[in-house]
N, C-alpha and C positions, 0 to 999 in steps of 0.2 A: 848537408843535412840529409834527412831521410827523404826517399823518393816518394812521389805521390802515387797513390794508387789510381790505376785508369778508372775513373768514374765520371759521370756528368756532374760537374760542381752544381749547376744550377738545380738539377733533379734532386741532389741530395738536400740542398737548402729548401726546396719547394716541399719535399716530404716533411722536413721537420717542422717548417711553418704550418702546415696543413695538419699534421697530428696534433701540435701544440694547440691550435685554434680550435679543432673539432673537440679535442678532449678538455680543454680549459685548464691546461697545465703549463708550467714554465718551459719555454723553448729550451733552455739549458739542460732540462731533464732529458728531453728527446735527444738532443745531441749527445748527451752522456751515454744514453742508450745505444746509440749508433756506434760510438766509439768502442763500447763494450762488445758489441755484436762483431765488429770488425776484428777486434783483438782475438776473439774467440775463433773466427774462421782463420786468421793468421796462423795462430797456434796450430791448427788442424793440418795447414799446409806446410809449415816449417818445423813443428815438433811442439809438442806440449811443455816440453822441458824449458823452451825459451821464455825469457820474461819480455813479452812483446807488448809495446805500447802503441796506441794510435790516437791522433789529434786531429779533430775536424774544426777548421776555422769557421764559426758562426757567421762571419761577415763575407768572406770570400768563397767559402765552400772548399778551400784547399784541405786536402786529406793527407796526412804524412804518417809513415809507418817506420818504426825502429825497434830495435832490442836493446836492452840496457845489459852490459858486461862489465864484469871486475877485472881490473889489471892486476895480473899476479906473475911471480917469478916463473913458477912452473905450473902449466896448464893441467888440472885435473878434470874439469868440468868443461867440454869443449861448447857446450850451450850457453853457460853463464860466465865462462872466463876466458881471458885473452892475455897473451904475453906482452911484454913491454914493448917489443920491437913492432908488433902488429898494432898495438894500441897507438904508438906514435904516428902510425900512418893514418889512423882514424881521426886523431885529435893530436894538435901539437902540444907539446908539454905534459903530455899524459905521464904520471909516475905510478909506482907500485901503490895499491891501495885504492886508487881513484875507480869510480863508476862512470863509464862513458857511454855514449850513444854509438850503435852500430846501425847505420842506415840499411833498410832492406829494399829489395828491388820491388817494381810494381807487382800487384797481384790481381789476377783475375778471379772473382769469386764465381766458382761453379754453381750448378743447381743446387747441390746438397748444401754447400757452404751459405748460399743466399737464404735457403729454407731455414737453416740453423740461426742465421742472423736475424731473420725475420721473426722467429719465436723469441729470441733474446729481447728484441725491441718491444714486442708485443707486451711481454711479461714486465718488462720495466715500466712501460707506459700504463699497463694495467694497475700496478702496484702504485705508481704515482697518483692515478685517478681515484683510486679507492682512498688513499691517504688524504687528497683534495675533499673528497665527499664527506669523510670524517671531520675534517678541519671545519667545513662549512656547516655542519649540523651539530657539532658536539655542544655548542653553547646555546642551542635553541630549545632546550627542554622548557615546557611551559607555554609554548607559543602555538598558535593555531595555524595550521597550514592546509592548503587547498591541493588536491591531487585528482587523479584519475583511476579509477578502480581497473586495475590489469588483470586480476584473476581471483578466483575464490578457491583456495586449496585446503581441504579438511576443515571447512567452516571458517578459516582465516582468510581476512580479505587483504590482498597485496594491492598497494597503492603506488602508482608512478608519480613520484614528486618532481619529475624533470630530470635532474641530475642524479637521482638516487630512488631507491624504493623503500617504502615504509610497510609496516604490517598492523592491522588491527585485529588483534586475537580475538577469539570468539567471546571470551569473558568481558572484553572491552567494547563490544558492539551494543547497540540499543536492541534489545529483544524484539523479534519479529520484523525488524527493519529489513527490506530486500535489498542485497547488493548486487547491482547489475553491472556487468563489464562494460567499461566505456563511459559511465556515468561519473560527473565530477562529485567529490566527497570532501567536507571539511572535517578535521579531526585535531586533536591535542597531541602535540609531541610530549610523551612522558619520559622517555629515556633513550639514549644514543650509546650503543655499545660498539667497540673495535671488534671486528671479526676478520677471519682470514679471507672470506669471501666478500669483504666490504663492510662497511658500518651497517649494523643493525638498528633501525630506526622504528621504535614502537610507538604507536599511535592509540589514542583512545576517543571514543564518543560516549563513553559512559561515566567518565570521571567528572566529580563535581566541578573540578577547576575548568573543565571544557564549558560548562554552563556559565561560570564567572566570566571567562574570557568572551563569550557571545554577547553577554549583556554590556561588557566594557566596549564592545563594537557598536552596540545598537544605542547605548546611553552616553552621551558626551560627558555628562557630569562625572559618571564614573572613570571614563578615560582620563579626565582632568584632575581626578582625585577629590572633587568636592563630595561626592558620595563614595562610600565604600562597602564592599560586601564583607561583613566581618565574619559570616559562617554559611555553609552551604551543605545541603545533604540531598541526595538523589535516590530514587527508585527508578532506574533508567527506563525511559519509554512509558511510564505510568504517571508518576507525581514527584514533585521537587519542593523544597523550601529553601529561602535565602533570607538571611538576616542583614538588614542593610541599615546605615547610619549615615546622616548629613553633617558635614563639618561646616555648613553654612545654615544657620537658623532660619534663614528666609526660603530654604528649598525643602520641600517635602521629599524625603527620600523615596517613599513608597509610590507616591504620585509620579516622580520623575522616572521611575523605573517601569511603570505601567505605561506612561505615555499618553498622548491624546487618543481618546477612544480605544485605548489598550494596544495601540500600534506597535509600540516598542517591545512589549512582552510578548505579543503575538508573533512577532519575527523570530524571537527565541523558540517560542513553542513550535513553530513550524519546522524549524531546523532539527528540533528535538522530536519530531515525529508525533506531535500532539501532546507531549508531556505537560501535565497541568503543574502550574508554578504557583506556589503561595509566597508573596512578598511580605516579610515580616520587619516591623521596626525593631532593630537591635537595642538592647538595653543593658547596662553595666550590672543592674540589679538582677540576680539570677531568677528570683521568683517572678518578676515582671516579664522577664524574656520567656520563661517556661509558659506563661499564661499566654503570650503572644504566639508562641510556637505551636501550641495546641489548637489555634484557630483552625476551623471555624467553631469548635466546642466552646462552651462558657465554663469557666472554672470557678468553683466556689471558695477553694482554699488550698493553699500550697505549704508544705511542711518540708524544710531543708534538712538533710543530714549531711554536713560537709565533710565529716570523717569518712563516711562510706561512700561519698559521692552519689548519694541516692536523693531522689525527691519524690515525696508522696503527694499526689494531686487528688484533691476531692472535688468531684463534679456532681451535679444533681442526677437523680436516676434517669431522667430523659435525655441526658447529654452523654451518657456512658458510651453507647455504640458510636456516636459521633466523635468522641475524644479518642477512643481507640482506633477507629477507622476500619476500613475492610481489610480483613487478615492482619490487623494490628498496624497497618502501614502508617498511619497519622501519628501514634505514639512512638513508633519506631523511628520515623524521621525527626520527630521532635527531639528524641534522645540524641541522635546523631548531630543535630543542630546545636544543642545546648551542651553537648559533652557530659550529661548527668543521665543516669539511669532513673527513668520515671515510671512509678507504679501508679496506675490509675485505680481509684475506688470510689464507690458512691457514699453519700452522706450515711446511709445505713451502715455499710461495712466499715466506714471510718469510725462511727459511734461504737460499734461492736468492738473494734480493736482497741479504741481507748478505754472502754469499760474493762476489757479482758487485761489490759496492761496495768490499769489502775488497781484492780484486784489483786493481781500477781504481786505487784510491788508492795501493796499494803500487807498482804499476807507475809511476804518476806520480813518487812520491818518488824511486824508483829512477832514472828517467830524469833528472829535474831536478836531483837533489842529486848524482847520480853516486855512488850508495852501492850496496852489495850487497842482495840480497833480503831477508836475514835481518834488517839494519837497517831497512830501509823498512817491513817488515811490523811491526816492533816499534814505530815511529812510529804506525802505524794502530791498533795494539792499545792504544796508550796515549791514543787519542781524537783524534789529529791528522788532519785531513782535507784542509787547504788549505796551500799554501806561506806565506801570510801569517801563519798561526798559528805555524809553525816560525820564521819571520823575526822576529817581534816579541813571542813569548812571553818571560817572564822567563827569563833566563839559568839561574837556580837551578832552575826548573821542569824544564828540559831535563836539567840535570846530575843531577837527582835520579832519573832513569829508571835502573832497575837495569842496570849494565853500561856506562853512560855515565860520563864525568867532564867537567870544565869545558872541558878543551881540546877534546874531540869535540863538545860542545854549541856552543862558540864557532865551530869549523869549519862545523857544519851550518847555523848562523844565517848566517854569511857566504856560504855556497853558496846559501841560500834567498834571500838578498837579490839576488845576482847573477842567479838564475833570474828572479827578479820583474823585474828591470831588462831582461833579454833578451827577457822576453814583452812588456813595455812598448814596447821598440824594435820588436818585430815588429808589434805592433798600430799603432804610429805610422805604420809604412811601409805598412801595408794601409789605414790611414785616408787617408793622403795619396793612394794609387792611387786611392781611390774618390772624390777630390775634395772631402773634407772640409776646410774652411778652418781655419787655423791659429787664428783668432780663437776658435773653439769650444773649442779646448784650453786657452784662458785662463779659461774659466768655471769656478765652484766646483763641487766634488763630481764632476766628470766624468772618468773614467778614459779611457785610449787605448782600452781594450776596448769602453767605452761609445760612444765616438765612431765606432768601427767599426760598431756596431750601428745607430746613427743614420744614418751614410753608406749603409748597406744598405737602410735605410727611406726613403731619398731626402732626408734632413735634412742638408743640407751647408752651409748658411750662417746666419748669426746670425737672419736674416729668416725662415728656415724654421723654426728652432726657437722663435723668438719668437711665431710664429703659433699655436703649440700651446697648449691648455689643460692644466693640471697633470696632470689626470688621464689625458690622452692620452699623457702622458710616463711617468708612474711607476706607473698602476694595475696591479695584479698581475692576471695571467690567472687565471680560476677555471675549473677543470676539473670535469668532471662525476664524481660519484662512482663508484667501480668496483662493478660488479654483475654477476650472471650471470642468464640467462634461466631457468636451472634448476641444480640442484645439480650435474650432470655436465657441464654444457656449458662452453665456454672462456670466459674473462673477456671482458666485453663493455664498451664505453663508448658512451654515446650521443652523436650528433653534436654537434661544437661549435657552439653558437650564436653568432650575431652578437654578442649583448650580453655574451657571456663572454669576448670577446677583451680582452687587457689593453693597457697602455700600451707605448710602444716600448721604454722601459727597464724594464719590469715585473720582468724576471727578476733585476735587479740589487739589489733590495730598498731603493730610496731611500725616505726617509720623505717625508711630504706637505710638510713645513717645507723640507726639501732640495729638493723639486721646485719649490716656489715660489721659492726662492732662484736656482735655475738659469733659470727662465723670466723672472724680473725682470731678471737680470743680462743675459740675452739682448736684452732689450727696451731696456735703458739707452742704447743708440746712438740710439734713436728721438728721445729726449728731448734728448740733446746736439746734434742738428741744428736745435733750435730755440734761435736766439740771443735772449738777454734783451734787453729794450728798454733803450737806453742812456739814462742820466739826463742831463738838460740841464746843460751846463756853467755853473758859477756865474760871474757877472759879477765882475771884479776891483773890489775896493773903491776903488783909486786908480789912477794912472797907472803908479806903481812896479810894482804887481802885475801890471798889463797887459804892461808891458816885459819883466818876469821870463818872464811865461808865453810870449811870443813869442820870447825867446831860447831857451828850452827846446825 
């Protein structure tokens, strides 16, 4: 068989064991890297055209070297082929077409070959180490880890995690927190990505989940699942709110999180650089949870708008600045915690708004239904706000209003339907003046009022509408929460950001399913233009069939 390369067997095995142990990778990977390095050096010595193989025994350290050649009748490539006569000298019973082993003599690796082999081994080991690091961290997203700050580069903190490095980007740090090289730091693993230079481990100290994990470490009831943090919102380094619920009626979730004399919550506060934390009992009832979330302010009344995802909260005049918080912080965190947009207003503002809405709706019914002021106000007082509600409500419900009878209810419904038809006709005329094609009026879920809105946005043909994404059509506009700069100042709204703009028909409340149907119906004509391939005509079985076809 192949000859052994002159090398210190014990030294080769010692190197393999040492590298595998130091880099925490499989010894077989190091052995494979050594074999690859020796093969590369041997090709430099014997010629790169040779198919040279090397084998290092991981137990004994024996290293063998050979080349693989093909047995042929006539040799054309002396590096990879051998004739039958020579082949039978190398291996008994060799025949044409076989691949046999041609042992190579011992090789002494020179300085250049040794350096080349060293580079191959280092590269192989480095790749294996990076893969090991990625495998170690890839499933650890959401875990809190402790490391040592290695450096600060362009505001980003590089953290030594032992066998790998992580980075806390500037926007994931707690504001005004000093990062000193050599200090230990705890952070949440948010994402792990594969990279040519090794795994990219992204850390965060500003994420709400980091605070959740810290509470789980400090509060055994959270770790055991008895208490659950249902929602969390943070203004890193300043203030935070968490909504907690207990699955054991005998345990107070807020008290358990606070701890004896505040010991548990203080441990979290210290880790978050003095961030004030409001611990709030979570409730399935949205109104109750909103009231709790706005603590320490007192709430007088809550009005929910489920369709718009908005909540109007009415507070006493002396509670306004407390409910809004400094720079709107309290209401902003409450909005994040509850997942609803919260508008704060005083009793006086709420009263003015109700009076204005009452007057506007009464005026609309008075004009559209041609009724007197008393009757229109009575409709609004009973909860009617739109013509559609009057037109399509159950007759019995209208007739049940005090002072109404079936004859009056029937007349009101008839007038409401006529008013809706007049509005539809007005919108149709406006739509046509805008140049919106009639084809769009055939699409599902679109009213003439919607078509006018589309026309004003420059969407006038099927192709114009078909080019839109569903979000561009139906996404609701997200307004900024109302706030004040101070308790005495006028109401303020921050400027509307580009990403807050809604879809063209966002004000009409179309669902995502309806939006998809509209878009797909607008695109249908694209596919109608594609004529299906015609199937080849079948040949007639006999002359009679052929004659019949020709007469037809």
